PLY file of the C-alpha trace (Angstrom):
ply
format ascii 1.0
element vertex 186
property float x
property float y
property float z
element edge 185
property int vertex1
property int vertex2
end_header
90.21 -0.66 196.59
90.83 2.76 198.34
91.95 4.17 194.80
88.91 3.19 192.96
86.63 4.24 195.82
87.97 7.97 195.50
88.01 7.86 191.72
84.39 6.65 191.49
83.28 9.25 194.42
85.05 12.20 192.53
83.32 11.50 189.23
79.81 10.86 190.94
80.55 14.27 193.31
82.11 16.08 190.77
78.75 15.48 188.71
76.52 16.55 191.46
78.27 19.52 192.16
78.23 20.50 188.54
74.56 19.79 188.70
73.93 21.52 192.40
76.01 24.34 191.92
78.00 23.45 195.12
81.69 24.75 195.25
82.06 22.59 198.73
81.01 19.67 196.14
83.45 20.89 193.85
86.14 20.61 196.10
85.32 17.81 197.73
85.44 15.43 194.21
88.61 17.54 193.25
89.95 16.25 196.69
89.09 12.70 195.43
90.59 12.86 192.29
93.58 14.27 194.22
93.55 11.42 196.69
93.19 8.97 194.19
96.33 9.56 192.12
98.29 10.06 195.28
97.08 6.46 196.44
98.49 5.23 192.71
101.81 7.15 193.20
101.06 5.30 196.99
100.94 1.72 195.94
103.69 2.39 193.00
105.96 3.46 196.60
104.77 0.54 198.71
107.88 -1.90 198.93
109.96 0.35 197.12
112.69 2.36 199.11
112.68 5.14 201.77
113.60 7.73 199.10
110.51 6.64 196.73
108.09 6.52 199.81
109.08 9.95 200.69
108.76 11.27 197.30
105.38 10.11 196.67
104.68 11.72 200.76
105.81 15.08 199.51
104.23 14.81 196.06
100.87 14.16 198.00
101.62 16.87 200.19
101.86 18.95 197.50
98.84 17.88 195.39
96.87 18.72 197.96
98.33 22.49 198.80
97.75 22.93 194.91
93.86 21.61 195.47
93.68 24.46 197.70
94.45 26.53 195.99
92.61 26.14 193.03
89.88 25.55 195.06
90.17 29.48 196.97
90.31 30.49 193.07
86.69 28.43 192.33
85.00 30.23 195.22
86.13 33.73 194.37
84.57 33.20 190.62
81.32 31.52 192.26
81.39 34.80 194.74
81.31 37.11 192.10
78.49 35.38 189.85
77.30 32.17 191.88
73.36 31.27 192.42
72.45 29.62 195.57
73.47 25.80 195.16
70.87 22.98 195.63
71.24 22.44 199.72
69.52 18.69 199.58
71.88 17.40 196.91
75.08 18.68 198.69
73.55 17.28 201.81
72.74 13.73 200.46
76.02 13.63 198.40
77.88 14.67 201.83
76.19 12.34 203.56
76.94 9.42 201.12
80.82 10.46 200.80
81.18 10.63 204.88
79.53 6.72 205.01
82.03 6.17 201.78
85.19 7.81 203.44
84.74 5.86 207.13
84.71 2.58 204.69
87.81 3.55 203.44
89.53 4.87 206.88
88.68 1.18 207.77
90.43 -0.02 205.05
93.81 1.80 205.40
93.30 0.83 209.06
94.18 -2.67 208.25
97.38 -1.76 206.56
100.46 -1.62 209.29
103.56 -0.56 208.73
102.87 0.97 205.68
104.92 3.99 206.43
105.10 7.80 205.38
102.76 7.08 202.19
100.01 4.95 204.46
99.97 7.62 206.68
100.01 10.19 204.38
96.97 8.85 202.93
95.44 8.34 206.03
95.18 12.29 206.53
93.51 12.57 203.10
90.72 10.31 204.01
90.26 12.06 207.77
90.23 15.71 206.10
87.70 14.19 203.55
85.51 13.30 206.84
85.87 16.17 207.96
84.78 18.75 205.14
81.45 16.36 204.48
79.99 16.84 207.48
80.69 20.39 207.01
79.38 20.08 203.60
75.74 18.73 205.27
76.02 21.57 207.76
76.49 23.81 204.78
73.72 22.21 202.79
71.33 22.82 205.44
72.50 26.47 205.95
72.01 27.07 201.87
68.68 26.02 202.13
67.82 28.24 205.05
69.38 31.25 203.90
68.79 30.66 200.62
72.51 31.96 199.90
75.46 30.65 198.45
77.54 31.99 201.47
77.70 29.22 203.76
78.83 26.82 200.50
81.40 29.43 199.24
82.29 29.73 203.35
82.64 26.24 203.40
84.43 26.03 200.26
87.06 27.93 202.01
87.29 25.87 205.11
87.79 22.89 202.65
90.55 24.97 200.92
91.95 25.12 204.46
91.94 21.55 205.84
93.41 20.66 202.50
96.23 23.17 203.02
97.30 21.73 206.75
96.66 18.23 205.32
99.31 19.03 202.91
101.46 20.79 205.20
100.94 17.37 207.40
102.16 15.17 205.22
105.10 17.02 204.14
106.00 17.82 207.61
105.86 13.52 208.34
107.87 13.52 204.81
110.76 15.94 206.35
110.58 13.61 209.09
113.88 10.99 209.35
113.05 7.37 209.61
113.89 7.38 213.21
111.42 10.04 214.28
108.87 8.66 211.99
109.29 5.57 214.15
109.18 7.55 217.39
105.99 9.51 216.51
104.38 5.89 216.37
105.24 4.64 219.42
104.17 7.81 221.38
0 1
1 2
2 3
3 4
4 5
5 6
6 7
7 8
8 9
9 10
10 11
11 12
12 13
13 14
14 15
15 16
16 17
17 18
18 19
19 20
20 21
21 22
22 23
23 24
24 25
25 26
26 27
27 28
28 29
29 30
30 31
31 32
32 33
33 34
34 35
35 36
36 37
37 38
38 39
39 40
40 41
41 42
42 43
43 44
44 45
45 46
46 47
47 48
48 49
49 50
50 51
51 52
52 53
53 54
54 55
55 56
56 57
57 58
58 59
59 60
60 61
61 62
62 63
63 64
64 65
65 66
66 67
67 68
68 69
69 70
70 71
71 72
72 73
73 74
74 75
75 76
76 77
77 78
78 79
79 80
80 81
81 82
82 83
83 84
84 85
85 86
86 87
87 88
88 89
89 90
90 91
91 92
92 93
93 94
94 95
95 96
96 97
97 98
98 99
99 100
100 101
101 102
102 103
103 104
104 105
105 106
106 107
107 108
108 109
109 110
110 111
111 112
112 113
113 114
114 115
115 116
116 117
117 118
118 119
119 120
120 121
121 122
122 123
123 124
124 125
125 126
126 127
127 128
128 129
129 130
130 131
131 132
132 133
133 134
134 135
135 136
136 137
137 138
138 139
139 140
140 141
141 142
142 143
143 144
144 145
145 146
146 147
147 148
148 149
149 150
150 151
151 152
152 153
153 154
154 155
155 156
156 157
157 158
158 159
159 160
160 161
161 162
162 163
163 164
164 165
165 166
166 167
167 168
168 169
169 170
170 171
171 172
172 173
173 174
174 175
175 176
176 177
177 178
178 179
179 180
180 181
181 182
182 183
183 184
184 185
């Protein structure tokens, strides 16, 4: 269910992001697409051996880092030739995404003992929630200043959040099963 939700968020977010000219929304849409891909890989890994689960988590981490790099490129491209995005569209889309991400977090919380792949999924969704709050703020600042700079700055912040999430997932995947179980009990 979370996979389908993220795929839908990605499509709608990309359409609104292109229409509104928002780098932050395009970044969020790319992130949702990466999340959906990783949820698919994670679902494949559930019930399989630890190696498959760790591989799925590592793939998730590297996808997030690649997303971050792509978003930085998009920010630079728009910096050298972009109009201010449509602030109200940014704010509305981000608010809807924030609500949907909370639903996804609740769905994921029901999955006890899902291992490293579910931990990666929860990190993805938490990062999305943080980014969407920032997009709402950025949309207000775009409207206030009539400039694309707040959107571009937030695009960089979203890239940083994605890169940090990827790093967290890679760190979690690098732990032994004993280390992961100790972390869950502390």
